[in-house]
C-alpha positions as CSV (number, residue, x, y, z in Angstrom):
1,M,0.1,-0.1,0.1
2,T,3.0,2.2,-0.1
3,Q,3.2,2.0,-3.9
4,D,1.3,3.9,-6.6
5,V,-2.4,2.8,-6.4
6,P,-5.3,3.6,-9.2
7,D,-7.1,6.7,-8.5
8,K,-9.2,8.1,-11.3
9,V,-9.9,6.3,-14.8
10,Y,-8.2,8.2,-17.5
11,C,-8.5,5.8,-20.6
12,Q,-10.7,3.0,-21.9
13,Q,-10.2,0.6,-24.9
14,G,-12.7,-1.8,-26.8
15,P,-12.3,-5.0,-28.4
16,K,-10.5,-3.4,-31.6
17,F,-7.5,-2.1,-29.7
18,P,-4.3,-3.9,-30.8
19,V,-2.5,-6.2,-28.7
20,S,0.8,-4.7,-29.7
21,R,-0.4,-1.2,-28.4
22,I,-1.2,-2.6,-24.7
23,P,0.2,0.1,-22.3
24,L,1.6,-2.6,-19.9
25,S,3.7,0.0,-18.3
26,R,0.4,1.8,-17.3
27,C,-1.8,0.9,-14.1
28,G,-4.9,-0.9,-15.4
29,F,-6.8,-4.0,-15.8
30,V,-7.0,-5.9,-19.4
31,R,-9.5,-8.5,-20.3
32,C,-7.7,-10.6,-22.9
33,D,-6.7,-13.9,-24.3
34,V,-3.3,-15.4,-23.2
35,F,-1.3,-18.3,-23.7
36,V,1.1,-19.6,-20.8
37,P,3.4,-22.1,-22.1
38,D,4.7,-25.0,-19.8
39,I,6.6,-23.4,-17.3
40,P,7.3,-24.7,-13.6
41,I,5.4,-21.6,-12.0
42,P,3.0,-20.0,-14.1
43,P,2.2,-16.3,-13.3
44,L,-1.4,-15.6,-14.1
45,P,-4.4,-16.5,-11.6
46,Y,-7.2,-18.2,-13.2
47,R,-10.6,-18.8,-11.5
48,N,-12.2,-22.0,-12.8
49,G,-14.3,-22.9,-9.4
50,K,-10.9,-22.7,-7.5
51,L,-8.3,-20.2,-7.9
52,L,-5.5,-22.0,-10.3
53,F,-2.3,-20.9,-11.6
54,P,-2.4,-22.9,-14.9
55,I,-0.7,-23.0,-18.1
56,G,-2.4,-23.2,-21.6
57,H,-4.9,-21.0,-23.3
58,L,-6.8,-18.6,-20.4
59,T,-9.3,-15.9,-20.9
60,G,-9.4,-13.7,-18.2
61,T,-9.1,-10.0,-16.8
62,W,-5.5,-9.4,-15.3
63,S,-3.7,-6.2,-13.9
64,T,-1.0,-4.7,-16.4
65,V,1.6,-5.4,-13.6
66,E,0.7,-9.2,-13.8
67,L,0.5,-9.2,-17.6
68,Q,3.8,-7.3,-18.0
69,K,5.5,-10.0,-15.8
70,A,3.8,-12.8,-17.8
71,V,5.2,-11.4,-21.0
72,S,8.7,-11.3,-19.4
73,M,8.3,-14.9,-18.8
74,G,7.3,-16.3,-22.4
75,C,3.5,-15.8,-22.0
76,E,1.8,-14.3,-25.4
77,I,-1.2,-12.0,-25.1
78,L,-3.4,-13.3,-28.1
79,K,-6.5,-11.1,-28.0
80,H,-7.6,-7.8,-26.5
81,H,-11.1,-8.0,-25.4
82,E,-11.4,-4.4,-23.2
83,S,-9.3,-2.5,-20.9
84,V,-9.3,0.2,-18.5
85,Y,-6.5,2.5,-17.3
86,F,-5.9,4.6,-14.1
87,R,-4.3,7.7,-13.1
88,T,-2.1,7.0,-9.9
89,Q,-1.3,8.5,-6.8
90,K,0.1,7.3,-3.2
91,P,-2.4,8.2,-0.9
92,F,-1.7,5.4,1.8
93,V,2.2,6.2,2.5
94,D,1.9,8.0,5.7
95,Y,-0.8,6.1,6.9
96,V,1.0,2.3,6.4
97,L,4.4,3.9,7.6
98,S,2.8,5.1,10.9
99,M,1.2,1.7,11.5
100,F,4.3,-0.4,10.4
101,K,6.3,1.6,13.3
102,F,4.2,-0.9,15.5
103,R,5.1,-3.8,13.6
104,D,8.6,-3.3,13.4
105,K,10.5,-5.8,15.6
106,T,13.8,-4.3,15.6
107,R,12.5,-1.0,17.7
108,A,13.4,-1.4,21.4
109,D,10.0,-0.3,22.3
110,Y,8.2,-3.2,20.1
111,N,4.9,-4.5,21.6
112,E,3.3,-7.5,20.6
113,A,-0.2,-6.4,21.3
114,M,0.1,-3.1,19.3
115,S,1.6,-5.0,16.4
116,V,-1.7,-7.0,16.2
117,I,-3.8,-4.0,16.4
118,A,-1.7,-2.0,13.9
119,K,-1.8,-5.3,11.5
120,L,-5.8,-5.5,12.0
121,I,-6.1,-2.0,11.4
122,V,-4.0,-1.9,7.9
123,N,-5.7,-5.1,6.7
124,S,-9.1,-4.0,7.7
125,T,-8.6,-0.9,5.5
126,Y,-7.6,-3.0,2.4
127,G,-10.7,-5.3,3.2
128,K,-12.9,-2.4,3.1
129,F,-11.6,-1.5,-0.6
130,G,-12.5,-5.0,-1.8
131,M,-15.9,-5.9,-0.1
132,G,-18.5,-7.6,-2.3
133,S,-21.6,-5.3,-3.1
134,I,-24.0,-8.3,-2.6
135,R,-25.0,-8.8,0.9
136,E,-27.8,-10.6,3.0
137,S,-29.9,-9.2,6.1
138,I,-31.7,-11.4,8.4
139,H,-34.8,-10.1,9.8
140,V,-36.4,-11.6,13.0
141,N,-40.3,-11.0,13.0
142,P,-40.8,-8.3,10.3
143,D,-43.8,-6.3,9.5
144,L,-45.7,-7.9,6.8
145,Q,-45.7,-4.7,4.4
146,E,-41.8,-4.5,5.0
147,V,-41.7,-8.1,3.8
148,I,-43.6,-7.2,0.6
149,E,-41.8,-4.1,0.1
150,R,-38.2,-5.5,0.4
151,R,-39.0,-9.0,-1.1
152,M,-37.9,-10.9,1.8
153,R,-37.5,-14.5,1.6
154,P,-38.5,-16.8,4.6
155,I,-36.0,-19.0,6.4
156,E,-37.2,-22.5,7.6
157,S,-37.2,-22.3,11.5
158,P,-37.9,-24.7,14.5
159,V,-38.9,-21.4,16.6
160,S,-42.2,-20.0,16.4
161,I,-41.0,-16.4,15.5
162,P,-41.0,-15.7,11.6
163,V,-37.7,-15.1,10.4
164,F,-36.9,-13.6,6.8
165,V,-33.6,-12.8,4.6
166,E,-33.5,-9.9,2.3
167,D,-30.8,-9.7,-0.5
168,L,-29.2,-6.4,-0.6
169,S,-27.0,-4.6,-3.0
170,V,-24.8,-2.1,-1.2
171,E,-22.8,0.6,-2.9
172,T,-20.5,2.7,-0.4
173,D,-17.8,5.4,-0.8
174,Y,-15.2,2.9,0.8
175,M,-16.0,0.0,-1.7
176,L,-12.9,0.6,-4.3
177,P,-12.2,-2.9,-5.7
178,H,-9.8,-1.4,-8.2
179,I,-7.5,-0.6,-5.5
180,A,-8.0,-3.7,-3.7
181,A,-7.2,-5.7,-6.9
182,W,-4.2,-3.6,-7.8
183,I,-2.7,-4.2,-4.2
184,T,-3.3,-7.9,-4.6
185,A,-1.9,-8.0,-7.8
186,L,1.6,-6.3,-6.8
187,A,1.7,-8.6,-3.9
188,R,1.6,-11.5,-6.0
189,V,4.1,-10.4,-8.4
190,R,6.5,-9.7,-5.5
191,L,5.8,-13.3,-4.5
192,L,6.3,-14.7,-7.9
193,E,9.6,-12.7,-8.1
194,G,10.6,-14.5,-5.0
195,L,9.8,-17.8,-6.4
196,L,11.7,-17.3,-9.6
197,L,14.9,-16.7,-7.8
198,L,14.8,-20.2,-6.2
199,P,15.3,-23.8,-8.0
200,P,11.8,-25.1,-8.5
201,E,12.7,-28.5,-7.0
202,S,13.5,-26.5,-3.6
203,V,10.0,-24.9,-3.2
204,Y,7.7,-27.3,-1.4
205,Y,4.9,-25.0,-0.4
206,C,3.8,-21.4,-1.1
207,D,0.9,-19.6,0.1
208,T,-0.8,-16.1,0.1
209,D,2.5,-14.1,1.6
210,S,4.9,-17.2,2.4
211,I,7.4,-19.6,0.8
212,V,8.7,-22.8,2.2
213,T,12.0,-23.7,0.8
214,S,15.1,-25.6,1.1
215,A,17.1,-23.1,-0.7
216,R,17.9,-19.4,0.4
217,L,16.9,-16.2,-1.0
218,P,19.3,-13.4,-1.7
219,D,20.0,-11.5,1.5
220,S,19.2,-8.2,-0.2
221,I,15.2,-9.1,-0.2
222,V,15.3,-10.8,3.2
223,G,15.0,-8.8,6.5
224,E,12.5,-6.9,8.8
225,K,12.1,-3.9,6.5
226,L,8.6,-3.2,4.8
227,G,8.3,-5.0,1.5
228,Q,11.0,-7.4,2.4
229,F,10.8,-11.4,3.0
230,K,11.1,-12.4,6.4
231,I,12.3,-15.5,8.1
232,E,9.4,-16.9,10.3
233,K,10.4,-17.9,14.0
234,W,9.5,-20.8,16.1
235,K,7.8,-19.9,19.3
236,N,11.1,-20.1,21.3
237,G,12.2,-17.3,19.2
238,H,14.8,-19.0,17.1
239,P,14.4,-18.6,13.2
240,M,12.6,-21.0,11.0
241,D,15.6,-22.0,9.0
242,N,16.2,-25.4,10.5
243,I,13.2,-27.4,9.3
244,V,14.2,-31.3,9.5
245,K,10.9,-32.6,8.8
246,A,7.5,-31.3,6.9
247,S,4.1,-32.3,5.8
248,F,2.1,-30.4,3.4
249,V,-1.6,-32.0,2.9
250,A,-3.4,-29.4,1.3
251,P,-3.7,-25.6,1.1
252,K,-3.3,-24.3,4.6
253,V,-2.9,-28.0,5.9
254,Y,0.6,-28.6,7.2
255,S,2.9,-29.5,9.7
256,L,6.6,-28.4,10.3
257,K,9.3,-29.6,12.6
258,G,12.8,-28.0,13.7
259,T,15.9,-29.5,15.1
260,R,15.5,-28.3,18.6
261,K,13.0,-29.6,21.3
262,G,9.8,-28.0,21.0
263,E,10.2,-26.5,17.6
264,S,7.1,-27.5,15.8
265,K,4.2,-26.0,13.8
266,A,1.0,-27.5,12.7
267,K,-2.0,-25.7,11.0
268,A,-5.3,-26.9,9.6
269,K,-7.5,-24.1,8.4
270,G,-11.2,-24.9,8.5
271,F,-10.9,-27.4,11.6
272,A,-12.3,-24.7,13.9
273,Q,-11.7,-24.8,17.7
274,F,-10.2,-28.6,17.1
275,G,-11.0,-30.7,20.4
276,G,-12.7,-28.2,21.9
277,G,-9.8,-25.7,22.0
278,N,-6.9,-28.3,21.7
279,K,-4.2,-27.2,19.2
280,I,-3.7,-29.1,16.0
281,T,-0.6,-31.3,16.3
282,S,1.4,-33.1,13.4
283,D,-0.1,-36.4,14.3
284,D,-3.5,-34.7,13.4
285,I,-2.1,-33.7,10.2
286,K,-0.9,-37.4,9.8
287,A,-4.3,-38.6,10.2
288,L,-6.1,-36.0,7.8
289,S,-3.5,-37.1,4.9
290,G,-4.3,-40.7,5.6
291,G,-8.0,-40.0,5.4
292,G,-9.0,-39.9,9.2
293,G,-11.1,-37.4,10.8
294,L,-10.7,-34.9,13.5
295,L,-13.3,-33.6,16.1
296,C,-14.3,-30.0,15.4
297,S,-16.1,-27.4,17.7
298,R,-17.3,-24.0,16.9
299,F,-19.8,-21.8,18.1
300,S,-23.0,-21.4,16.3
301,K,-23.6,-18.8,13.2
302,C,-26.6,-16.5,13.1
303,R,-28.3,-18.8,10.6
304,T,-27.4,-22.0,12.7
305,V,-28.9,-20.3,15.6
306,I,-32.2,-19.5,13.6
307,R,-32.7,-23.1,12.7
308,G,-32.4,-24.1,16.4
309,K,-28.8,-25.2,16.8
310,F,-27.5,-23.3,19.7
311,G,-24.1,-23.2,21.5
312,L,-21.0,-25.1,20.8
313,L,-21.2,-27.6,17.6
314,K,-19.3,-30.7,17.6
315,G,-18.5,-33.2,14.9
316,S,-16.0,-34.9,13.0
317,K,-14.6,-33.6,9.9
318,H,-12.4,-34.9,7.0
319,L,-10.2,-33.3,4.5
320,L,-11.0,-33.3,0.9
321,M,-8.1,-34.8,-0.4
322,K,-8.8,-34.2,-4.0
323,S,-6.0,-31.7,-5.3
324,E,-7.5,-28.8,-7.6
325,K,-4.6,-26.6,-7.7
326,R,-1.9,-29.1,-9.6
327,V,-1.1,-32.6,-10.8
328,F,0.7,-34.5,-8.2
329,A,2.6,-37.2,-9.1
330,K,3.4,-40.3,-6.5
331,D,6.4,-38.9,-5.3
332,G,5.0,-35.6,-4.4
333,S,6.3,-33.7,-7.1
334,S,3.8,-31.6,-9.2
335,V,3.1,-29.7,-12.6
336,P,0.6,-27.0,-13.4
337,I,-2.8,-28.0,-14.4
338,T,-3.3,-27.4,-18.3
339,I,-6.3,-25.3,-19.5
340,A,-7.5,-26.3,-23.1
341,K,-8.5,-23.6,-25.6
342,E,-12.0,-24.9,-25.7
343,D,-12.4,-25.0,-22.0
344,S,-11.1,-21.3,-21.4
345,K,-13.8,-18.7,-20.7
């Protein structure tokens, strides 16, 4: 958010605009057809139910910064459909830098609580920009005239009080999806640039803002400064540069083990409040990878409460083992999914 972000639209182009004249150095978004060759780490996101990074013939809308990176990697823009370009400015520099002071662990007055608060403030700002306009509002015992005027839908409920749902389309001044999309694109390109500095066979896992690798990134891009990659730390404060055992079962489902006693980390997104609050362990990750289930518990959501299920809900949950992101071999290696020309949308 310290970089240039989209401000006002200054130019739009239609289907007849030639591919050779697409100004990839400008801030903008382009809907186009792209061919991605067979490369280990494809650069362009593509949504086909799930968000993929495939090779082959793709049709979609991408930021110019991602398309520029893709072209530099051998991708070819085949056809231009439409595009929009923005003037830019840097409205968030002072704001982000003032918040980052609380996140800087090199400061003598670093405080963990203030760091968490600063992170939430900055993340929620970005989140507000990218909020969707379609919402649902739940109404308990509304007036009949209100139900008719707002076209509410009834919800089945075991309680005697009538409950309805209203579909809303919300437009507010703070919903600026082009800013959120541009920030996301810059972050993806930064992550991609880090990945391309590593041998493909050394990369075991990659997430939104992290890489697990057996190789080392150049010291010039690793550190505690804003925009740098940082080496994560174990709970004992030692850096995570001594991983000796790891298991990556699915996106956001993995376990790590270091050389020193107590150095372990396990994560399984979606298995909320496992075991009534107990922490996920490497044994749990192993059980999930073998098709086993874990006891999960979570508090009732609003809709669930309306249907008569109150309090702490418990049940066994299993992991869907089918990979939809890449094609995996028996030895654990993987290659990108291929999108055929006739399947591209």
